[in-house]
ZAFISE-654524 format. One record per residue: x negated, y negated, z of N, C-alpha, C in turn. Coordinates in nm, 4 decimals, m for minus. Layout:
       nX       nY       nZ      caX      caY      caZ       cX       cY       cZ
        X        Y        Z        X        Y        Z        X        Y        Z
...
//
This chain:
       nX       nY       nZ      caX      caY      caZ       cX       cY       cZ
   0.0868   4.5935  m3.2219   0.1226   4.4565  m3.2060   0.1758   4.4035  m3.3359
   0.2987   4.3482  m3.3377   0.3593   4.3005  m3.4575   0.3285   4.1555  m3.4855
   0.3595   4.1160  m3.6054   0.3336   3.9750  m3.6516   0.4621   3.9002  m3.6241
   0.4415   3.7858  m3.5590   0.5606   3.6950  m3.5303   0.5523   3.5807  m3.6330
   0.6624   3.5537  m3.7000   0.6685   3.4428  m3.7954   0.7901   3.3614  m3.7787
   0.7761   3.2360  m3.7552   0.8885   3.1437  m3.7409   0.9233   3.0848  m3.8764
   1.0299   3.1300  m3.9398   1.0646   3.0855  m4.0701   1.1000   2.9367  m4.0768
   1.1565   2.8853  m3.9662   1.1983   2.7471  m3.9642   1.0746   2.6469  m3.9762
   0.9608   2.7023  m3.9488   0.8380   2.6137  m3.9608   0.7765   2.6302  m4.0995
   0.8222   2.7159  m4.1870   0.7654   2.7326  m4.3110   0.7854   2.6242  m4.4026
   0.6848   2.5874  m4.4789   0.6911   2.4702  m4.5721   0.8069   2.4813  m4.6698
   0.8188   2.6007  m4.7328   0.9301   2.6172  m4.8360   1.0670   2.6094  m4.7726
   1.0772   2.6637  m4.6519   1.2036   2.6503  m4.5796   1.2370   2.5085  m4.5581
   1.1448   2.4291  m4.5102   1.1662   2.2868  m4.4878   1.1992   2.2152  m4.6129
   1.1290   2.2451  m4.7216   1.1627   2.1800  m4.8475   1.3033   2.2143  m4.8964
   1.3443   2.3341  m4.8821   1.4799   2.3765  m4.9220   1.5825   2.3097  m4.8353
   1.5559   2.2927  m4.7051   1.6492   2.2283  m4.6172   1.6609   2.0827  m4.6566
   1.5551   2.0209  m4.6858   1.5578   1.8772  m4.7282   1.6345   1.8590  m4.8569
   1.6140   1.9510  m4.9533   1.6840   1.9424  m5.0813   1.8354   1.9573  m5.0519
   1.8693   2.0531  m4.9719   2.0163   2.0743  m4.9431   2.0759   1.9545  m4.8701
   2.0031   1.9037  m4.7740   2.0493   1.7886  m4.7044   2.0743   1.6706  m4.8012
   1.9864   1.6561  m4.8937   2.0006   1.5437  m4.9939   2.1225   1.5696  m5.0797
   2.1472   1.6888  m5.1197   2.2653   1.7245  m5.1960   2.3989   1.6902  m5.1166
   2.3926   1.7209  m4.9941   2.5134   1.6971  m4.9058   2.5312   1.5457  m4.8905
   2.4186   1.4771  m4.8675   2.4294   1.3327  m4.8494   2.4869   1.2610  m4.9759
   2.4472   1.3088  m5.0895   2.4962   1.2578  m5.2235   2.6467   1.2724  m5.2269
   2.6915   1.3935  m5.1975   2.8388   1.4243  m5.1968   2.9178   1.3368  m5.1031
   2.8635   1.3201  m4.9786   2.9299   1.2390  m4.8830   2.9327   1.0902  m4.9194
   2.8211   1.0413  m4.9732   2.8222   0.9058  m5.0190   2.9206   0.8796  m5.1291
   2.9332   0.9769  m5.2259   3.0285   0.9556  m5.3361   3.1725   0.9533  m5.2897
   3.1997   1.0359  m5.1825   3.3356   1.0348  m5.1211   3.3687   0.9044  m5.0571
   3.2712   0.8272  m5.0019   3.2870   0.6947  m4.9466   3.3801   0.7063  m4.8270
   3.3788   0.8140  m4.7510   3.4628   0.8313  m4.6304   3.3858   0.7912  m4.5072
   3.2641   0.8405  m4.5006   3.1793   0.8193  m4.3774   3.0714   0.7104  m4.4006
   3.0374   0.6532  m4.2894   2.9327   0.5482  m4.2965   2.7975   0.6190  m4.3067
   2.6948   0.5439  m4.3454   2.5638   0.6041  m4.3506   2.5186   0.6502  m4.2101
   2.5515   0.5758  m4.1109   2.5152   0.6144  m3.9739   2.5825   0.7527  m3.9357
   2.7055   0.7677  m3.9697   2.7705   0.8945  m3.9361   2.7112   1.0127  m4.0150
   2.6844   0.9872  m4.1418   2.6188   1.0976  m4.2257   2.4897   1.1302  m4.1666
   2.4095   1.0344  m4.1215   2.2771   1.0621  m4.0608   2.2957   1.1440  m3.9382
   2.3919   1.1042  m3.8603   2.4185   1.1759  m3.7288   2.4603   1.3223  m3.7524
   2.5477   1.3428  m3.8508   2.5954   1.4825  m3.8834   2.4843   1.5733  m3.9303
   2.3994   1.5162  m4.0182   2.2918   1.6022  m4.0738   2.1580   1.5897  m3.9987
   2.1530   1.5147  m3.8976   2.0355   1.4995  m3.8100   1.9268   1.4550  m3.8946
   1.9416   1.3434  m3.9681   1.8401   1.2775  m4.0445   1.8420   1.1275  m4.0037
   1.7475   1.0538  m4.0554   1.7464   0.9095  m4.0175   1.8421   0.8332  m4.1078
   1.8840   0.7219  m4.0574   1.9701   0.6318  m4.1282   1.8963   0.5813  m4.2475
   1.7689   0.5507  m4.2328   1.6772   0.5054  m4.3440   1.6820   0.6061  m4.4580
   1.6774   0.7319  m4.4285   1.6728   0.8337  m4.5322   1.8043   0.8365  m4.6133
   1.9189   0.8182  m4.5378   2.0529   0.8166  m4.6060   2.0600   0.6953  m4.6946
   2.0118   0.5812  m4.6434   2.0173   0.4578  m4.7192   1.9232   0.4658  m4.8433
   1.8111   0.5405  m4.8299   1.7218   0.5545  m4.9365   1.7870   0.6411  m5.0489
   1.8617   0.7447  m5.0091   1.9331   0.8268  m5.1091   2.0425   0.7378  m5.1748
   2.1145   0.6630  m5.0955   2.2193   0.5817  m5.1455   2.1627   0.4767  m5.2507
   2.0447   0.4163  m5.2198   1.9806   0.3243  m5.3092   1.9501   0.3927  m5.4456
   1.8973   0.5180  m5.4350   1.8560   0.5929  m5.5520   1.9865   0.6224  m5.6396
   2.0993   0.6417  m5.5734   2.2219   0.6714  m5.6463   2.2704   0.5489  m5.7323
   2.2409   0.4342  m5.6806   2.2880   0.3120  m5.7404   2.2085   0.2763  m5.8690
   2.0870   0.3384  m5.8857   2.0053   0.3104  m5.9987   2.0578   0.3664  m6.1319
//
């Protein structure tokens, strides 16, 4: 009987995914081509999260 492991549920995988999403959001916000709503839709994150990243960029 083998061990089954779902990598997508792993904490470090999730942390890496969040870090990468943030990097992509920053690049998209700097390009100023897409709205925060569209960025959130593309990356499957909340609009609030995109707005939070945008707010941090302005600091």
